[in-house]
C-alpha positions as CSV (number, residue, x, y, z in Angstrom):
1,M,-8.2,-48.9,-0.6
2,L,-6.4,-46.7,2.0
3,A,-5.0,-44.4,-0.7
4,Q,-8.5,-43.9,-2.1
5,A,-9.9,-43.1,1.3
6,V,-7.1,-40.6,2.0
7,G,-7.8,-39.0,-1.5
8,V,-11.5,-38.6,-0.7
9,L,-10.7,-37.1,2.7
10,L,-8.3,-34.6,1.2
11,L,-10.8,-33.7,-1.5
12,A,-13.5,-33.1,1.2
13,L,-11.0,-31.0,3.2
14,L,-10.2,-28.8,0.2
15,A,-13.9,-28.4,-0.6
16,A,-14.6,-27.4,3.0
17,V,-11.9,-24.8,2.9
18,E,-12.9,-23.5,-0.6
19,L,-16.6,-23.2,0.4
20,G,-15.7,-21.4,3.6
21,H,-16.8,-24.1,6.1
22,M,-13.3,-24.4,7.5
23,P,-11.4,-21.1,8.3
24,I,-7.7,-21.1,7.5
25,R,-4.9,-18.6,7.8
26,L,-3.8,-17.0,4.6
27,P,-0.1,-17.2,3.7
28,F,0.1,-13.5,2.5
29,P,0.3,-11.1,4.2
30,P,2.2,-13.0,6.9
31,G,-0.3,-14.3,9.4
32,V,-0.2,-13.1,13.0
33,E,-2.0,-14.5,16.0
34,Y,-5.2,-12.4,15.6
35,D,-5.6,-12.8,11.8
36,Y,-8.6,-14.8,10.6
37,M,-11.2,-14.9,7.9
38,A,-14.6,-13.5,8.7
39,E,-17.9,-13.0,6.7
40,P,-19.0,-9.5,6.3
41,P,-22.3,-8.5,7.9
42,A,-25.2,-9.8,5.8
43,H,-26.8,-6.4,5.4
44,S,-23.6,-4.9,4.0
45,M,-23.1,-7.1,0.9
46,P,-23.6,-6.4,-1.8
47,P,-24.0,-2.7,-1.5
48,E,-27.3,-1.3,-2.9
49,W,-27.5,1.5,-5.4
50,N,-29.3,4.6,-4.1
51,P,-31.6,5.8,-6.9
52,N,-31.7,9.2,-5.2
53,F,-28.0,9.8,-5.5
54,K,-27.2,13.0,-7.4
55,I,-24.0,14.1,-8.9
56,E,-23.1,17.4,-7.3
57,N,-20.5,18.6,-9.8
58,D,-18.7,17.5,-12.9
59,A,-15.1,18.1,-11.7
60,L,-13.9,14.6,-12.6
61,T,-15.1,14.9,-16.2
62,K,-12.4,17.5,-16.7
63,A,-9.6,15.2,-15.4
64,A,-6.8,14.3,-17.7
65,F,-4.2,11.5,-17.7
66,I,-0.6,12.5,-17.0
67,L,2.3,10.2,-17.5
68,K,0.1,7.7,-19.2
69,D,2.0,4.6,-20.3
70,K,5.2,5.9,-18.7
71,V,4.9,4.5,-15.2
72,T,2.8,1.4,-14.2
73,G,0.9,0.4,-11.2
74,V,1.3,3.5,-9.1
75,E,-0.8,3.1,-5.9
76,T,-0.6,6.8,-4.7
77,V,1.0,10.0,-5.8
78,A,2.8,12.4,-3.5
79,V,3.0,16.2,-4.3
80,A,6.2,17.8,-3.0
81,P,6.2,21.4,-1.5
82,D,7.8,22.6,-4.8
83,G,5.2,20.9,-7.0
84,R,7.2,17.8,-8.1
85,L,5.4,14.4,-8.0
86,G,6.7,11.4,-6.2
87,L,5.7,8.1,-7.8
88,V,6.6,4.5,-6.9
89,D,5.5,1.9,-9.4
90,K,4.4,-1.7,-8.7
91,W,8.0,-2.9,-9.0
92,G,9.3,-0.5,-6.4
93,K,10.9,2.0,-8.9
94,I,11.0,5.5,-7.4
95,F,10.5,8.4,-9.8
96,I,10.3,12.1,-9.3
97,A,8.3,13.9,-12.0
98,E,9.2,17.5,-12.7
99,P,6.6,20.1,-13.9
100,D,7.1,20.9,-17.6
101,G,5.6,24.4,-17.4
102,K,2.7,23.4,-19.7
103,G,0.4,21.7,-17.2
104,G,2.2,18.3,-17.5
105,Y,5.2,16.6,-16.0
106,N,8.5,15.1,-17.3
107,L,9.5,11.7,-16.0
108,P,13.2,10.8,-16.0
109,P,14.0,7.7,-18.1
110,E,15.5,5.9,-15.1
111,P,14.2,5.6,-11.5
112,L,16.1,7.4,-8.7
113,A,16.1,4.3,-6.5
114,Y,14.3,1.0,-5.9
115,S,12.1,0.3,-2.8
116,S,11.9,-3.5,-3.5
117,P,11.4,-6.1,-2.3
118,G,7.8,-5.5,-1.4
119,R,4.9,-3.5,-2.8
120,P,4.9,0.3,-2.3
121,L,1.4,1.4,-1.3
122,G,1.5,4.9,0.1
123,V,3.9,7.8,-0.5
124,K,4.2,11.3,1.0
125,F,6.7,14.1,1.0
126,D,7.7,15.8,4.3
127,A,8.3,19.6,4.6
128,E,12.0,19.2,3.6
129,G,11.2,17.3,0.4
130,N,12.1,13.8,1.6
131,L,9.9,11.0,0.3
132,Y,8.3,8.5,2.7
133,I,7.1,5.2,1.3
134,A,4.8,2.7,3.0
135,N,6.2,-0.6,1.7
136,S,4.6,-4.0,2.2
137,P,6.2,-6.0,3.8
138,L,9.4,-3.9,4.6
139,G,7.7,-1.2,6.6
140,L,8.3,2.6,6.3
141,L,11.0,3.7,4.0
142,Q,12.5,7.2,3.6
143,L,14.2,8.5,0.4
144,V,16.4,11.3,1.8
145,A,17.1,14.2,-0.6
146,P,15.5,12.7,-3.7
147,G,17.3,13.7,-6.9
148,D,20.4,15.1,-5.1
149,A,23.2,12.9,-6.4
150,E,25.5,13.7,-3.5
151,H,23.0,13.3,-0.5
152,Q,20.3,11.0,-1.8
153,K,19.9,7.7,0.2
154,L,17.1,5.2,0.8
155,I,16.7,4.1,4.4
156,L,14.4,1.9,6.4
157,A,12.7,4.4,8.8
158,T,11.0,1.5,10.7
159,G,10.1,-2.1,10.2
160,R,8.6,-2.6,13.7
161,V,6.7,-0.9,16.4
162,S,9.0,1.0,18.7
163,D,10.0,-0.6,22.0
164,D,8.5,2.2,24.1
165,S,5.1,2.1,22.4
166,T,2.1,1.0,24.5
167,L,0.7,-0.6,21.3
168,K,2.4,-4.0,20.5
169,A,5.9,-2.9,21.3
170,G,8.5,-4.5,19.0
171,F,5.8,-6.0,16.8
172,P,6.8,-6.2,13.1
173,V,5.1,-3.9,10.6
174,E,4.0,-6.6,8.1
175,F,1.8,-4.7,5.7
176,A,2.5,-0.9,5.8
177,N,-0.3,0.6,3.7
178,S,-1.0,4.3,3.8
179,L,0.7,7.3,5.4
180,D,0.4,11.0,6.2
181,I,2.8,13.5,7.8
182,A,1.7,16.0,10.4
183,Q,2.9,19.7,10.3
184,D,5.3,18.9,13.2
185,G,6.9,16.1,11.1
186,T,5.3,13.2,12.8
187,V,4.7,10.3,10.4
188,Y,1.5,8.4,10.8
189,F,0.9,5.2,8.8
190,S,-1.5,2.2,8.7
191,C,-0.7,-1.4,8.9
192,S,-3.3,-3.5,7.1
193,T,-2.7,-6.7,9.0
194,D,-4.6,-5.1,11.8
195,V,-7.8,-5.1,9.7
196,L,-9.8,-8.3,9.5
197,A,-10.0,-9.8,6.0
198,Y,-13.4,-10.6,4.5
199,K,-14.0,-13.6,2.2
């Protein structure tokens, strides 16, 4: 009798969680004290189609696939100052594709390095040709001198907020997502654990 009552209670608890009546923390990305599930504003979901929307140009109809079936699960593509492409696939394999002179690119058969564990989400070259990678959950990685056999190295640029920051000093970067690099070399990147999740 007691086992049956506990079973019914567990079933009711699971149903409450599944139906959204009981908020819970999600196991990934790693939860922090301010993470919680929230419902989106009622007027925002689902988005409505605007029948007055007009296509301004046909630029995307002229787009072509490059490197199709050669690299899988690339979240973003970085363009180096010299025209090479920086690609990191869903397994963390880092490739540099060279222009082939015919409007396409050549991809080496083997990756230059691996950025795993984690999921690479954003990539960007700096002015010197080093490749920065926003890796969830490692943080911000830097591939120094990609393709240079003598000087190439992969380093962890940061995995936490600096101690002198006024914003959450020492806090871990749990879900580095997108990045950009200013002309002065300053690297800016987002951390998606700071954005509330919607159910």
